[in-house]
TORPA-4810 file (N, C-alpha, C, O; in nm, 3 decimals):
<nodes>
NODE_1_-1.822_-0.913_-1.455_-1.826_-0.798_-1.385_-1.657_-0.683_-1.320_-1.591_-0.727_-1.226_M
NODE_2_-1.625_-0.579_-1.373_-1.485_-0.574_-1.282_-1.523_-0.430_-1.191_-1.589_-0.327_-1.205_T
NODE_3_-1.432_-0.499_-1.086_-1.498_-0.400_-0.952_-1.346_-0.315_-0.972_-1.228_-0.339_-0.998_Q
NODE_4_-1.471_-0.154_-0.929_-1.356_-0.023_-0.955_-1.252_-0.060_-0.831_-1.256_-0.128_-0.729_R
NODE_5_-1.131_0.044_-0.916_-1.023_0.030_-0.843_-0.964_0.149_-0.768_-0.858_0.191_-0.817_Q
NODE_6_-0.989_0.184_-0.708_-0.899_0.339_-0.695_-0.710_0.329_-0.687_-0.633_0.244_-0.732_I
NODE_7_-0.681_0.482_-0.595_-0.529_0.502_-0.580_-0.562_0.495_-0.472_-0.683_0.496_-0.451_E
NODE_8_-0.469_0.485_-0.359_-0.417_0.522_-0.194_-0.208_0.504_-0.194_-0.120_0.418_-0.192_I
NODE_9_-0.223_0.628_-0.197_-0.062_0.640_-0.162_-0.029_0.530_0.009_-0.092_0.514_0.114_E
NODE_10_0.102_0.477_-0.048_0.168_0.496_0.099_0.352_0.506_0.130_0.458_0.469_0.080_A
NODE_11_0.289_0.598_0.272_0.500_0.601_0.313_0.611_0.556_0.300_0.616_0.481_0.398_L
NODE_12_0.694_0.547_0.256_0.748_0.417_0.271_0.897_0.389_0.281_0.976_0.345_0.197_V
NODE_13_0.917_0.434_0.421_1.018_0.385_0.506_1.142_0.253_0.466_1.128_0.132_0.488_H
NODE_14_1.242_0.312_0.413_1.448_0.187_0.389_1.440_0.172_0.598_1.411_0.268_0.670_E
NODE_15_1.470_0.046_0.644_1.546_0.146_0.776_1.623_-0.122_0.767_1.607_-0.238_0.727_E
NODE_16_1.658_-0.074_0.803_1.773_-0.158_0.831_1.819_-0.268_0.723_1.884_-0.362_0.767_D
NODE_17_1.793_-0.266_0.595_1.778_-0.316_0.456_1.646_-0.396_0.459_1.634_-0.518_0.457_D
NODE_18_1.539_-0.290_0.464_1.438_-0.370_0.482_1.324_-0.271_0.434_1.361_-0.154_0.422_S
NODE_19_1.180_-0.300_0.403_1.111_-0.200_0.414_0.985_-0.201_0.496_0.931_-0.307_0.528_F
NODE_20_0.924_-0.041_0.543_0.781_-0.067_0.588_0.704_0.086_0.503_0.727_0.196_0.451_W
NODE_21_0.622_0.005_0.533_0.467_0.164_0.481_0.373_0.197_0.579_0.373_0.144_0.690_A
NODE_22_0.302_0.274_0.547_0.198_0.316_0.633_0.110_0.416_0.518_0.186_0.481_0.446_E
NODE_23_0.006_0.431_0.500_-0.107_0.417_0.409_-0.141_0.549_0.537_-0.112_0.484_0.637_V
NODE_24_-0.192_0.714_0.599_-0.224_0.829_0.576_-0.345_0.831_0.584_-0.401_0.807_0.691_P
NODE_25_-0.391_0.852_0.506_-0.554_0.765_0.503_-0.558_0.651_0.530_-0.594_0.582_0.434_S
NODE_26_-0.531_0.577_0.650_-0.634_0.439_0.659_-0.502_0.416_0.760_-0.406_0.350_0.719_C
NODE_27_-0.504_0.475_0.894_-0.495_0.487_1.026_-0.507_0.303_1.074_-0.591_0.213_1.076_P
NODE_28_-0.367_0.323_1.107_-0.258_0.092_1.120_-0.276_0.022_1.032_-0.286_-0.101_1.027_G
NODE_29_-0.284_0.154_0.903_-0.336_0.027_0.847_-0.149_0.062_0.777_-0.105_0.157_0.713_L
NODE_30_-0.065_-0.101_0.844_0.129_-0.089_0.760_0.108_-0.188_0.657_0.004_-0.245_0.624_F
NODE_31_0.266_-0.202_0.598_0.289_-0.366_0.619_0.466_-0.310_0.564_0.517_-0.210_0.513_A
NODE_32_0.510_-0.444_0.613_0.675_-0.480_0.561_0.691_-0.554_0.494_0.603_-0.629_0.452_S
NODE_33_0.806_-0.555_0.463_0.921_-0.687_0.385_1.016_-0.613_0.289_1.028_-0.503_0.236_G
NODE_34_1.061_-0.703_0.293_1.226_-0.736_0.278_1.259_-0.692_0.134_1.306_-0.579_0.146_F
NODE_35_1.257_-0.721_0.017_1.178_-0.567_-0.095_1.081_-0.548_-0.093_0.994_-0.569_-0.009_T
NODE_36_1.085_-0.477_-0.243_0.987_-0.388_-0.270_0.843_-0.488_-0.316_0.729_-0.443_-0.328_L
NODE_37_0.861_-0.547_-0.324_0.762_-0.690_-0.440_0.745_-0.725_-0.273_0.786_-0.626_-0.212_D
NODE_38_0.720_-0.784_-0.219_0.679_-0.806_-0.027_0.640_-0.763_-0.029_0.527_-0.811_-0.039_E
NODE_39_0.639_-0.584_-0.023_0.596_-0.497_0.029_0.482_-0.479_-0.023_0.385_-0.476_0.053_L
NODE_40_0.468_-0.467_-0.121_0.369_-0.416_-0.147_0.251_-0.494_-0.156_0.132_-0.462_-0.165_V
NODE_41_0.344_-0.676_-0.147_0.226_-0.801_-0.093_0.133_-0.787_-0.055_0.015_-0.807_-0.083_E
NODE_42_0.259_-0.705_0.104_0.208_-0.699_0.248_0.047_-0.606_0.224_-0.064_-0.609_0.278_G
NODE_43_0.120_-0.518_0.100_0.041_-0.347_0.151_-0.110_-0.437_0.112_-0.198_-0.454_0.196_L
NODE_44_-0.121_-0.504_-0.074_-0.209_-0.585_-0.065_-0.296_-0.657_0.063_-0.402_-0.625_0.116_R
NODE_45_-0.211_-0.757_0.084_-0.316_-0.854_0.187_-0.333_-0.687_0.355_-0.450_-0.658_0.381_E
NODE_46_-0.258_-0.632_0.412_-0.330_-0.563_0.495_-0.439_-0.425_0.468_-0.497_-0.376_0.564_A
NODE_47_-0.462_-0.355_0.289_-0.577_-0.304_0.234_-0.716_-0.396_0.261_-0.799_-0.349_0.339_W
NODE_48_-0.741_-0.515_0.204_-0.766_-0.582_0.220_-0.783_-0.664_0.348_-0.859_-0.758_0.324_L
NODE_49_-0.742_-0.662_0.474_-0.755_-0.701_0.604_-0.841_-0.579_0.670_-0.901_-0.573_0.777_L
NODE_50_-0.826_-0.494_0.575_-0.880_-0.361_0.704_-0.972_-0.308_0.618_-1.009_-0.193_0.639_Y
NODE_51_-1.027_-0.382_0.503_-1.165_-0.395_0.399_-1.249_-0.537_0.428_-1.338_-0.577_0.352_H
NODE_52_-1.205_-0.611_0.556_-1.244_-0.769_0.574_-1.391_-0.797_0.559_-1.445_-0.892_0.503_E
NODE_53_-1.454_-0.676_0.633_-1.553_-0.693_0.613_-1.665_-0.688_0.534_-1.783_-0.723_0.541_D
NODE_54_-1.557_-0.610_0.421_-1.698_-0.555_0.318_-1.635_-0.657_0.123_-1.539_-0.733_0.125_E
NODE_55_-1.679_-0.642_0.050_-1.729_-0.741_-0.067_-1.570_-0.778_-0.102_-1.486_-0.696_-0.064_P
NODE_56_-1.529_-0.885_-0.167_-1.394_-0.836_-0.199_-1.358_-0.969_-0.315_-1.366_-1.087_-0.279_D
NODE_57_-1.325_-0.938_-0.432_-1.348_-0.988_-0.561_-1.197_-1.046_-0.596_-1.155_-1.115_-0.689_D
NODE_58_-1.138_-0.988_-0.480_-1.019_-1.042_-0.553_-0.917_-1.020_-0.663_-0.853_-1.077_-0.752_G
NODE_59_-0.945_-0.878_-0.591_-0.839_-0.788_-0.806_-0.735_-0.865_-0.673_-0.751_-0.921_-0.565_E
NODE_60_-0.591_-0.812_-0.794_-0.483_-0.773_-0.731_-0.463_-0.638_-0.712_-0.523_-0.548_-0.771_A
NODE_61_-0.349_-0.621_-0.602_-0.350_-0.415_-0.609_-0.165_-0.423_-0.689_-0.061_-0.489_-0.677_V
NODE_62_-0.222_-0.303_-0.774_-0.019_-0.284_-0.868_-0.028_-0.212_-0.805_-0.121_-0.180_-0.731_H
NODE_63_0.125_-0.148_-0.831_0.185_-0.113_-0.765_0.209_0.006_-0.873_0.215_-0.029_-0.991_A
NODE_64_0.224_0.158_-0.841_0.292_0.203_-0.893_0.438_0.232_-0.902_0.504_0.252_-0.801_N
NODE_65_0.499_0.234_-1.047_0.681_0.241_-0.970_0.726_0.344_-0.930_0.804_0.344_-0.834_H
NODE_66_0.677_0.491_-1.015_0.740_0.607_-0.978_0.703_0.645_-0.757_0.652_0.733_-0.687_D
NODE_67_0.764_0.523_-0.742_0.798_0.642_-0.639_0.888_0.689_-0.650_0.986_0.668_-0.722_S
NODE_68_0.849_0.808_-0.526_0.966_0.954_-0.485_0.906_1.019_-0.361_0.809_1.026_-0.286_R
NODE_69_1.044_1.065_-0.392_1.083_1.109_-0.168_0.977_1.244_-0.163_0.965_1.331_-0.249_P
NODE_70_0.924_1.234_-0.067_0.818_1.284_0.032_0.859_1.444_0.107_0.883_1.438_0.227_V
NODE_71_0.865_1.538_0.061_0.894_1.656_0.160_0.815_1.659_0.336_0.714_1.628_0.399_D
NODE_72_0.992_1.739_0.351_0.956_1.650_0.580_0.818_1.556_0.633_0.724_1.557_0.712_G
NODE_73_0.905_1.448_0.488_0.904_1.262_0.571_0.999_1.196_0.597_1.007_1.074_0.590_A
NODE_74_1.111_1.302_0.643_1.248_1.255_0.663_1.297_1.149_0.648_1.357_1.101_0.744_S
NODE_75_1.287_1.074_0.518_1.407_1.002_0.377_1.295_0.876_0.269_1.325_0.796_0.181_G
NODE_76_1.105_0.932_0.362_1.012_0.835_0.286_0.941_0.830_0.207_0.840_0.894_0.181_A
NODE_77_0.991_0.750_0.161_0.879_0.761_-0.075_0.754_0.754_0.002_0.718_0.744_0.119_S
NODE_78_0.690_0.765_-0.151_0.576_0.822_-0.193_0.555_0.670_-0.231_0.667_0.618_-0.236_L
NODE_79_0.499_0.618_-0.248_0.430_0.470_-0.323_0.221_0.484_-0.324_0.144_0.507_-0.231_L
NODE_80_0.204_0.466_-0.425_0.079_0.482_-0.510_0.046_0.338_-0.591_0.101_0.311_-0.698_T
NODE_81_-0.055_0.247_-0.525_-0.094_0.174_-0.530_-0.300_0.127_-0.572_-0.408_0.154_-0.519_L
NODE_82_-0.274_0.080_-0.644_-0.453_0.049_-0.732_-0.518_-0.080_-0.658_-0.473_-0.193_-0.677_R
NODE_83_-0.625_-0.052_-0.575_-0.648_-0.166_-0.506_-0.804_-0.169_-0.523_-0.873_-0.073_-0.556_V
NODE_84_-0.837_-0.262_-0.502_-1.041_-0.279_-0.508_-1.083_-0.161_-0.462_-1.000_-0.115_-0.384_P
NODE_85_-1.158_-0.106_-0.473_-1.284_-0.008_-0.383_-1.333_-0.069_-0.352_-1.384_-0.169_-0.402_A
NODE_86_-1.335_0.005_-0.191_-1.487_-0.065_-0.107_-1.594_0.028_-0.116_-1.575_0.145_-0.150_F
NODE_87_-1.697_-0.014_-0.089_-1.829_0.073_-0.082_-1.872_0.113_-0.007_-1.975_0.179_-0.023_A
</nodes>
C-alpha cells in the first residue's frame, strides 16, 4: 500500500554559495545544503524528524524542479516538495 503524499512549499534562499530553506507552514522546519540536491535531501530528513512521532513508511520526497521567485521575499525562491502525508 502506497502512503498518501502531499505537497509542501519551502522558501529557498541562496547565501554564501550555499542554500537554506524554511517551510512557512511548519514553524521551525528548515534545512541547508551546498547544492539544491543536498537541500532537498535535508528538507526530506527535516520533514521526517518534524513528524518523528508519526508512522513513516520511508517514502522519498520528490522535488518539483519548478522553483520560482517569491514576491516580497527578498531573493527567495519557492520550491514545491511532495512528502509523505501524516495524519
